[in-house]
VOLUMZA-690939 format. One line per field, with one value per residue (C-alpha): residue number from 1; residue in one letter; chain; x, y, z. Coordinates in Angstrom, 3 decimals, always signed. Last residue first. Example, Ala and Ser with C-alpha at 12.3 -4.5 7.8 and 13.67 -1.06 7.14 Angstrom:
2
i	2;1
aa	s;a
ch	A;A
x	+13.670;+12.300
y	-1.060;-4.500
z	+7.140;+7.800
! end
This chain:
243
i	243;242;241;240;239;238;237;236;235;234;233;232;231;230;229;228;227;226;225;224;223;222;221;220;219;218;217;216;215;214;213;212;211;210;209;208;207;206;205;204;203;202;201;200;199;198;197;196;195;194;193;192;191;190;189;188;187;186;185;184;183;182;181;180;179;178;177;176;175;174;173;172;171;170;169;168;167;166;165;164;163;162;161;160;159;158;157;156;155;154;153;152;151;150;149;148;147;146;145;144;143;142;141;140;139;138;137;136;135;134;133;132;131;130;129;128;127;126;125;124;123;122;121;120;119;118;117;116;115;114;113;112;111;110;109;108;107;106;105;104;103;102;101;100;99;98;97;96;95;94;93;92;91;90;89;88;87;86;85;84;83;82;81;80;79;78;77;76;75;74;73;72;71;70;69;68;67;66;65;64;63;62;61;60;59;58;57;56;55;54;53;52;51;50;49;48;47;46;45;44;43;42;41;40;39;38;37;36;35;34;33;32;31;30;29;28;27;26;25;24;23;22;21;20;19;18;17;16;15;14;13;12;11;10;9;8;7;6;5;4;3;2;1
aa	g;h;t;v;e;i;p;a;g;l;l;a;r;v;g;a;s;h;g;l;h;d;i;l;m;s;e;l;r;s;r;e;p;p;s;l;d;c;l;y;r;a;a;l;a;f;s;i;t;l;r;v;v;s;a;k;e;q;w;a;e;f;s;i;n;d;f;i;l;q;e;p;i;s;r;h;t;h;a;s;g;h;v;y;e;s;c;e;r;y;v;a;t;a;s;a;r;y;q;p;a;e;d;a;l;g;e;s;f;l;r;i;f;q;k;s;l;i;g;n;e;p;d;i;h;a;a;w;n;s;d;r;h;g;r;r;w;e;r;l;e;r;e;n;s;s;w;q;v;a;a;f;s;l;e;l;n;l;r;l;a;a;f;a;a;r;y;h;g;a;s;l;a;l;l;a;f;q;y;e;r;m;a;a;q;l;v;p;v;e;p;r;t;n;l;v;a;i;w;l;a;l;d;d;i;f;a;h;s;k;a;m;v;e;v;r;a;s;t;f;s;e;e;l;v;a;l;s;r;d;h;l;d;i;y;h;k;q;c;a;n;i;m
ch	A;A;A;A;A;A;A;A;A;A;A;A;A;A;A;A;A;A;A;A;A;A;A;A;A;A;A;A;A;A;A;A;A;A;A;A;A;A;A;A;A;A;A;A;A;A;A;A;A;A;A;A;A;A;A;A;A;A;A;A;A;A;A;A;A;A;A;A;A;A;A;A;A;A;A;A;A;A;A;A;A;A;A;A;A;A;A;A;A;A;A;A;A;A;A;A;A;A;A;A;A;A;A;A;A;A;A;A;A;A;A;A;A;A;A;A;A;A;A;A;A;A;A;A;A;A;A;A;A;A;A;A;A;A;A;A;A;A;A;A;A;A;A;A;A;A;A;A;A;A;A;A;A;A;A;A;A;A;A;A;A;A;A;A;A;A;A;A;A;A;A;A;A;A;A;A;A;A;A;A;A;A;A;A;A;A;A;A;A;A;A;A;A;A;A;A;A;A;A;A;A;A;A;A;A;A;A;A;A;A;A;A;A;A;A;A;A;A;A;A;A;A;A;A;A;A;A;A;A;A;A;A;A;A;A;A;A;A;A;A;A;A;A
x	-16.243;-17.134;-14.293;-15.318;-13.006;-12.717;-13.399;-10.652;-10.649;-6.861;-6.765;-9.434;-7.501;-4.404;-6.296;-8.010;-4.602;-4.775;-4.303;-0.854;+1.568;-0.684;-3.072;-0.081;+1.014;-2.460;-3.050;+0.212;-0.824;-4.255;-2.641;-0.906;-4.165;-5.920;-3.189;-0.578;-0.053;-2.216;-0.303;+3.158;+4.366;+2.066;+2.396;+6.184;+6.480;+3.965;+5.774;+9.120;+7.750;+6.259;+9.276;+11.629;+9.404;+9.395;+13.156;+13.638;+11.829;+13.600;+16.984;+16.263;+15.022;+18.251;+20.436;+18.701;+18.709;+22.462;+23.846;+27.622;+30.633;+32.386;+32.395;+28.642;+26.660;+24.965;+28.020;+29.605;+26.234;+25.947;+29.108;+27.936;+29.764;+28.851;+27.004;+25.400;+24.105;+22.954;+20.401;+18.700;+18.780;+17.264;+14.577;+13.611;+13.487;+11.489;+8.929;+8.538;+8.181;+5.595;+3.522;+3.857;+2.613;-0.924;-2.357;-0.926;-2.447;-5.581;-3.666;-1.577;+1.049;+1.587;-0.022;+2.771;+5.462;+3.712;+2.625;+6.241;+7.128;+9.307;+11.148;+10.193;+8.866;+9.610;+12.964;+13.276;+14.814;+16.889;+18.394;+19.049;+21.119;+21.820;+25.156;+25.783;+28.373;+28.717;+27.222;+24.099;+23.752;+24.009;+21.355;+19.029;+19.666;+18.814;+15.733;+14.100;+10.630;+11.604;+14.741;+12.844;+11.225;+14.472;+16.266;+13.709;+14.460;+18.180;+18.002;+15.868;+18.067;+21.149;+19.811;+19.122;+22.657;+24.128;+21.905;+22.958;+26.622;+26.477;+24.794;+27.174;+25.610;+25.209;+21.421;+21.718;+24.373;+22.212;+19.170;+21.049;+22.467;+18.952;+17.936;+21.002;+20.128;+16.598;+17.938;+20.187;+17.148;+15.289;+18.121;+18.101;+14.323;+14.813;+14.534;+10.965;+10.177;+10.269;+7.794;+5.577;+8.535;+10.456;+7.453;+7.173;+10.875;+10.396;+7.633;+9.660;+12.512;+9.921;+9.136;+12.507;+11.333;+8.221;+10.225;+12.739;+9.980;+8.286;+11.494;+12.263;+9.430;+11.603;+15.162;+15.967;+18.455;+20.034;+20.951;+22.363;+24.420;+25.974;+26.762;+28.414;+30.648;+31.638;+32.429;+34.594;+36.525;+36.977;+38.211;+40.950;+41.828;+42.545;+44.945;+46.664;+47.314;+45.210;+47.224
y	+7.914;+4.272;+1.915;-1.561;-4.435;-7.121;-10.569;-13.062;-14.991;-14.883;-13.050;-10.634;-9.981;-9.200;-6.725;-5.059;-4.435;-3.537;-7.201;-7.037;-8.114;-10.025;-10.988;-12.404;-14.559;-15.917;-16.648;-18.362;-21.966;-21.235;-19.963;-23.312;-25.205;-22.994;-23.659;-21.006;-19.114;-16.129;-15.719;-15.755;-12.387;-9.998;-11.920;-12.052;-8.338;-7.440;-9.454;-8.013;-4.474;-5.023;-6.821;-4.095;-1.379;-3.076;-3.553;+0.186;+0.997;-1.789;-0.567;+3.007;+1.727;-0.137;+2.698;+5.164;+2.671;+2.174;-0.857;-0.713;-1.630;+1.747;+4.336;+4.661;+4.801;+8.150;+10.281;+7.751;+7.249;+11.016;+11.018;+8.431;+5.122;+3.516;+0.591;+2.790;+5.245;+2.276;+1.446;+4.801;+4.365;+0.903;+2.285;+5.021;+2.854;+0.150;+2.686;+4.261;+0.836;-0.103;+2.996;+2.402;-1.212;-0.682;-0.084;-3.384;-5.496;-6.644;-7.716;-10.188;-11.985;-10.097;-6.970;-6.941;-6.370;-3.559;-1.831;-1.601;-3.254;-5.970;-3.505;-2.748;+0.814;+2.200;+0.389;-1.076;-4.444;-2.943;-0.249;-2.881;-5.054;-8.551;-9.906;-11.957;-14.476;-16.420;-19.590;-19.253;-15.625;-16.509;-19.205;-16.670;-14.173;-16.810;-17.966;-14.556;-14.470;-15.899;-13.797;-10.652;-12.233;-13.743;-10.452;-8.634;-10.962;-10.582;-6.779;-6.672;-9.135;-7.261;-4.043;-5.796;-7.199;-3.706;-2.277;-4.995;-4.655;-0.967;-1.844;-4.441;-4.204;-7.939;-7.991;-5.968;-8.268;-11.326;-9.604;-8.707;-12.233;-13.664;-11.245;-12.258;-15.940;-15.269;-13.498;-16.462;-18.732;-16.402;-16.748;-20.529;-20.501;-19.140;-22.602;-23.226;-26.575;-25.237;-22.402;-23.313;-24.261;-21.126;-18.927;-20.614;-20.068;-16.398;-16.112;-18.060;-15.580;-12.809;-13.954;-12.600;-9.023;-9.589;-11.344;-8.485;-5.921;-8.077;-8.439;-4.748;-3.942;-4.813;-5.838;-8.033;-5.691;-5.008;-8.678;-8.699;-5.574;-7.276;-10.306;-8.031;-6.632;-10.150;-11.024;-7.925;-8.984;-12.478;-10.848;-8.903;-11.899;-13.940;-11.307;-10.875;-14.597;-16.954;-19.787
z	-33.200;-32.809;-33.707;-34.813;-33.965;-36.615;-35.247;-36.171;-39.449;-39.521;-42.838;-41.582;-38.379;-40.442;-42.601;-39.642;-38.084;-34.371;-33.466;-35.000;-32.263;-29.853;-32.634;-34.479;-31.531;-30.914;-34.581;-35.519;-34.884;-36.369;-39.528;-39.899;-39.342;-41.949;-44.551;-45.222;-48.484;-47.516;-44.269;-45.822;-47.082;-45.254;-41.994;-42.235;-42.982;-40.267;-37.600;-38.667;-38.411;-34.962;-33.508;-34.769;-33.311;-29.895;-30.149;-30.624;-27.392;-25.521;-26.715;-25.624;-22.258;-21.552;-22.835;-20.515;-17.637;-17.687;-15.868;-15.575;-17.716;-17.642;-20.407;-20.102;-23.373;-24.011;-24.794;-27.109;-28.779;-29.334;-31.447;-33.964;-33.558;-36.871;-35.282;-32.637;-35.230;-37.280;-34.587;-35.194;-38.976;-38.695;-36.366;-38.816;-41.929;-40.146;-38.916;-42.362;-43.987;-41.384;-42.155;-45.889;-45.733;-44.443;-47.926;-49.168;-46.409;-48.235;-51.324;-49.371;-51.509;-54.755;-53.289;-50.718;-53.311;-55.169;-51.963;-50.873;-47.598;-49.140;-51.349;-54.940;-55.093;-51.635;-51.377;-47.879;-48.740;-51.552;-49.314;-46.641;-48.927;-47.632;-48.733;-51.841;-53.097;-49.853;-51.309;-49.135;-50.168;-53.858;-53.406;-51.825;-54.619;-57.224;-55.339;-55.469;-53.901;-50.518;-50.948;-49.993;-46.935;-45.662;-46.316;-44.158;-41.269;-41.929;-41.755;-38.617;-36.744;-37.978;-36.465;-33.163;-33.218;-33.575;-30.844;-28.396;-29.368;-28.437;-25.142;-23.779;-20.324;-19.773;-20.225;-23.419;-24.871;-24.176;-25.638;-28.815;-28.989;-28.954;-31.724;-33.720;-33.362;-34.601;-37.690;-38.470;-38.228;-40.594;-43.102;-42.661;-43.398;-46.926;-48.521;-47.282;-45.657;-42.086;-42.653;-39.688;-37.499;-38.489;-37.723;-34.323;-33.628;-34.505;-31.918;-29.355;-29.741;-29.515;-25.983;-24.810;-25.354;-23.284;-20.563;-20.487;-19.984;-17.355;-15.347;-15.806;-13.404;-10.395;-11.175;-14.165;-15.830;-12.425;-12.061;-15.571;-14.851;-11.803;-13.945;-16.495;-13.745;-12.734;-16.349;-16.634;-13.519;-14.946;-18.123;-16.362;-14.188;-17.322;-18.612;-15.264;-14.826;-12.740;-11.232
! end
C-alpha cells in the first residue's frame, strides 16, 4: 500500500517526467543534445589525461555537469544552476592543482576545498597571462576575455545558489517546465563549456603528443575554432579575415 509520503514523491516524479518531455520538444531536442555532448567532451579529456593525478577532480566536474543536465530536464532549475557552477569550479580546480601537487593531495584528503577567488585571480589564477604563459605561450593574450566570461557566469550562477531575490521571481513555484529558466541555463552552460575548453586547452595541449592532440582536434575546433592560437597548436588551417 502506498502511504501519503510515498504518494507525494510519486506525484513529484510524474510532474518531473512531464517537464522532461517538454524539455525535449521541438527545437529543444537539438539544444539538449548539444549540451549533453559536453559530457563526451569531458570524458575524452579524461581519457587523454588518464595518467595525471588531477583527473579525479575533472571526473567530479563531469559528474556535476551531468547532474546539472538531469536537474534541468526534470524542472529542478535552481539545482541545475548550482551544479553548473560546481562543474565550472571543479574544472578550474583540476587545472590549478595540476601545477600544485600539495593542494591536490590536500583536496583528496579532505583538507582543502576549491577556492574560486584563487582560480580566477587576475595575477595568478589559471586564466591569468602569467599562468598560461607557463604552458601555452601563444594563448596568453587570449586569456583575459575567457577570465571575464568565467567570472561573469560564475557570479550569475551564484545568484541561484544564494537565493537572490530575482531567482525566486524567475523560477516557478510549481514543478513545471519554464522556458525562461531553460534558456537561461542553456545560455550560461554555453559560456561554461567555452571557458572550460579554453582552460584545458591552454593547460595541456602543448604537453600532449601529436596522436593525443589528434584525438582532441575535432572537439576543440568545435569549441575553439575561432582561436588562432588553438588552431596553431592543433596544426589546423588558420582562417584569414579580410576587412
